[in-house]
C-alpha positions in Angstrom: 16.2 13.4 -60.3 18.4 14.4 -57.4 22.0 15.2 -58.4 24.9 14.6 -56.0 28.7 14.3 -56.1 29.9 10.8 -57.1 33.4 9.6 -57.1 34.2 7.2 -59.9 37.2 4.9 -59.4 38.5 3.1 -62.5 41.2 0.5 -62.6 43.1 -0.1 -65.8 46.3 -0.8 -67.5 48.3 2.3 -68.4 47.2 2.6 -72.0 47.7 5.6 -74.3 44.4 7.3 -75.2 42.4 5.7 -72.4 41.8 9.0 -70.6 40.3 10.4 -73.9 38.0 7.4 -74.2 36.8 7.8 -70.6 36.2 11.5 -70.9 34.1 11.0 -74.1 31.7 8.8 -72.0 31.2 11.6 -69.5 30.8 14.1 -72.3 28.1 12.1 -74.1 26.1 11.9 -70.9 26.6 15.7 -70.5 28.5 15.2 -67.2 31.2 17.7 -66.3 34.3 16.2 -64.6 34.9 18.2 -61.5 38.2 16.6 -60.5 40.5 14.0 -62.0 43.5 12.2 -60.6 45.4 9.3 -62.1 48.2 7.3 -60.5 49.5 3.8 -60.1 47.5 1.7 -57.7 48.6 -0.7 -55.0 48.4 -3.5 -57.5 51.5 -3.6 -59.7 50.8 -2.7 -63.4 47.4 -1.3 -62.6 46.5 2.4 -62.7 43.7 4.1 -60.8 41.6 7.0 -62.1 39.7 9.0 -59.5 37.0 11.2 -61.1 34.3 13.3 -59.4 31.2 14.4 -61.1 27.7 15.6 -60.2 25.0 13.2 -61.4 21.9 11.3 -60.5 22.2 7.6 -59.6 20.7 6.3 -62.8 23.1 8.2 -65.0 26.2 7.4 -63.0 25.3 3.7 -63.1 25.1 3.9 -66.9 28.4 5.7 -67.1 30.2 3.2 -65.0 28.7 0.3 -67.0 29.8 1.9 -70.2 33.3 2.5 -68.9 33.4 -1.2 -67.7 32.8 -2.4 -71.2 36.1 -0.8 -72.5 38.7 -3.5 -73.3 41.5 -1.7 -71.3 39.4 -1.3 -68.2 39.7 -3.9 -65.5 36.9 -2.6 -63.3 35.0 0.7 -62.6 33.0 1.6 -59.5 31.2 4.6 -58.2 31.0 5.8 -54.6 29.4 8.5 -52.5 31.4 10.5 -50.0 30.4 8.4 -47.0 32.0 5.3 -48.5 35.4 7.0 -48.9 38.3 8.5 -47.2 39.4 11.4 -49.5 41.5 14.5 -49.6 42.7 17.3 -51.9 45.8 19.3 -51.7 46.0 23.1 -52.4 48.9 25.4 -52.9 48.6 29.2 -52.3 51.3 31.7 -53.5 51.2 34.9 -51.5 53.3 38.0 -51.0 55.8 37.4 -48.1 55.7 41.0 -47.1 51.9 41.1 -46.9 51.7 37.7 -45.2 54.3 38.5 -42.5 52.7 41.9 -41.9 49.2 40.4 -41.5 47.8 40.1 -37.9 47.6 36.6 -36.6 49.7 34.7 -39.1 50.5 31.9 -36.6 46.8 31.6 -35.7 45.8 31.4 -39.4 48.3 28.6 -40.0 47.0 26.7 -37.0 43.3 27.4 -37.7 43.6 25.9 -41.2 46.3 23.3 -40.3 48.3 24.7 -43.2 52.0 24.4 -43.8 54.6 26.8 -45.2 56.3 25.0 -48.1 58.5 27.8 -49.4 59.4 31.3 -48.3 61.8 33.9 -49.7 61.8 37.7 -49.6 59.2 38.0 -52.4 56.8 35.1 -52.0 55.5 32.4 -49.6 53.8 29.2 -50.7 51.4 27.6 -48.3 50.0 24.0 -48.5 46.7 22.8 -47.2 45.4 19.3 -47.3 41.7 18.6 -46.8 38.3 18.5 -48.3 37.2 21.1 -50.9 35.4 23.3 -48.4 38.5 23.5 -46.2 40.9 24.4 -49.0 38.4 26.9 -50.3 37.9 28.5 -46.9 41.7 29.2 -46.6 41.7 30.6 -50.2 38.7 32.9 -49.4 40.3 34.2 -46.2 43.7 34.9 -47.8 42.1 36.5 -50.8 40.1 38.8 -48.5 42.9 39.7 -46.2 46.0 40.0 -48.4 45.3 38.6 -51.9 46.5 35.4 -53.5 49.0 35.6 -56.3 48.5 32.0 -57.5 46.3 29.1 -56.4 46.0 25.5 -57.5 44.0 22.6 -56.1 44.6 19.0 -57.0 41.9 16.5 -57.9 40.4 14.3 -55.3 42.4 11.3 -54.2 40.3 8.6 -52.5 40.3 5.2 -51.1 37.3 3.1 -50.0 36.6 2.3 -46.4 36.6 -1.5 -47.4 39.3 -3.6 -45.9 40.9 -4.3 -49.3 40.8 -2.6 -52.7 37.6 -3.7 -54.4 39.6 -4.6 -57.5 41.6 -7.1 -55.3 38.3 -8.9 -54.5 37.3 -9.1 -58.1 40.7 -10.4 -59.2 40.7 -13.0 -56.5 37.2 -14.2 -57.6 38.4 -14.4 -61.3 41.5 -16.4 -60.2 39.3 -18.8 -58.2 37.1 -19.4 -61.2 40.0 -20.1 -63.4 41.6 -22.5 -61.0 38.4 -24.5 -60.6 37.9 -24.6 -64.3 41.4 -25.9 -65.0 41.2 -28.7 -62.4 41.2 -32.2 -63.9 
């Protein structure tokens, strides 16, 4: 079976221990979580987990169905990259002396569309937003040219290309069913 990168988006209440329950489902299917990001969603009181993993379609469908069965989960979906707008953020700590002494500093910043977040006599911190390949390319170039003192990359953050959040559609559908059921 062909494995590809899937992004699993999970909507839930903010419940203690839920992350552990979700990760156990991935572990049982022998799937490694590549990135993980959790934050409040656009819907008040609802949190959004964004998880990436390499899997085949059959396995990821089973994982999402299993996650959906959890009591604290409102809804879980999986997506491929083409269905999403997504980004990561990366921070690079480098020596200020080596960075400023490097040929083409300004060109490097422009080439990677990076931003200087912090600078003092000892260290400089650069920020780069983009896809994994873009943030990795800057890391590779800095490592080769002057060395990187520290590096960190966030998990993927993603939104679907649909007009509204998919959870909003599901909640509206449930609300319509309830209102038609409660009519005299």
